[in-house]
N, C-alpha and C positions, 0 to 999 in steps of 0.2 A: 665516447659512446656511453649512454646511460644503461646500466645493467637492468635487465628485465626481472621484475619481482614476480615470482609465481606464488599465487595464493594456495592455501590448503583447501579452501572451499570454493565451489563454483558459484556462478550467478544463480543457478537454479537452487542450490542449497541455501544461499542467502535469502532468496524469495521464500523458501519453505520455512526458514527460521522466523522471518518477519510475519508470515501468515500464521504460524503457531502463536506468536506473541499477540497478534490481533485477535485470534480466536479466543484467547484467554481474557482479553480486556475490553473488546468492543463488539457490537452486534455484527451479524454476518454480512452486512452491506459493505463493510470495510475490507479491502484486500490490498496486497502488495502489487506494485507495478514493476516495470522493467528497471533493474538496478544499474547503477553506474559504479565502476570501480574507481576509488580515489587512491592513486598511486602513493602520494605523499604520506597519507595516514594509514595506508594498507587496510582500508575498510570498504565495505559495500554500502552505498547510499541508496536506500530502497524507498521510493515514493509510496505513500499510502493514498489509495484512491477510494472514493465512495462509488459504488456501482449498484444498479438495480436490474433485476431480471427483466428481460424484454427491452431494456433501454441501453444497458452497458455502462461504462464508466462516465460519471458526470464531471469529475475533476479531482485534483489532488487536494488532500486535506492535511497532509503532514509528511513526515519522513522518519524512517527508522534507520539507524546506523548499525551495521552488523560487522563484527570483527572478521577480517579476511582470512584469519588463520584458525578460526573456530566458528561456531554458530552462535556465539554470545552476542546478545544485544548490548551495544555500548551506550546508546542513548536513543531517545525518540521525542518527537513533538509531544507536549503534554496531552494526555488523553482528553481532558476537558476542551482543549483547543481543537482537537480533531473532531470531537462531537459537535462543537459549535460551528465549525466549518462545514461539517456534514449537513447540519440542519439548514444552514444558509443555502447550500447547493440544492437541497431538497426543495426548499421554498422557491428557489429560482426556477426549478424544473417540475414543480408539483403537477401542473396540468398534463404534461407529457407522461409523467410516471403513472398518474391515475388513469389516463386514457389507455396506456399500454396494458395495465392490469385488467381493465374492463374488457378490452379487446381479447386478451388471452382467456379470460373467464368465459366469454361468450363464444369462443371458437369451438 
């Protein structure tokens, strides 16, 4: 029987730590998604999503790894790579994003 490892921080705390990191380094369109716990490394793997108001998440642009025993950020996808992936997703969905903003403005 494999012993169960109990983390000191919850999934919600891991998401909060990732969102604080994102707030300090990227525009507000970037947010943390639902984390997965990696038992072997005792870390939370938190996907980074790009999301637009009135549209929702467009896709994953990176990942942040949070220590399972603290809220420390262990590593993350390079910021330039996340920005580049975000721009690509924006371009892919540009028409829907602009239409949603126009509709919300005219409502």
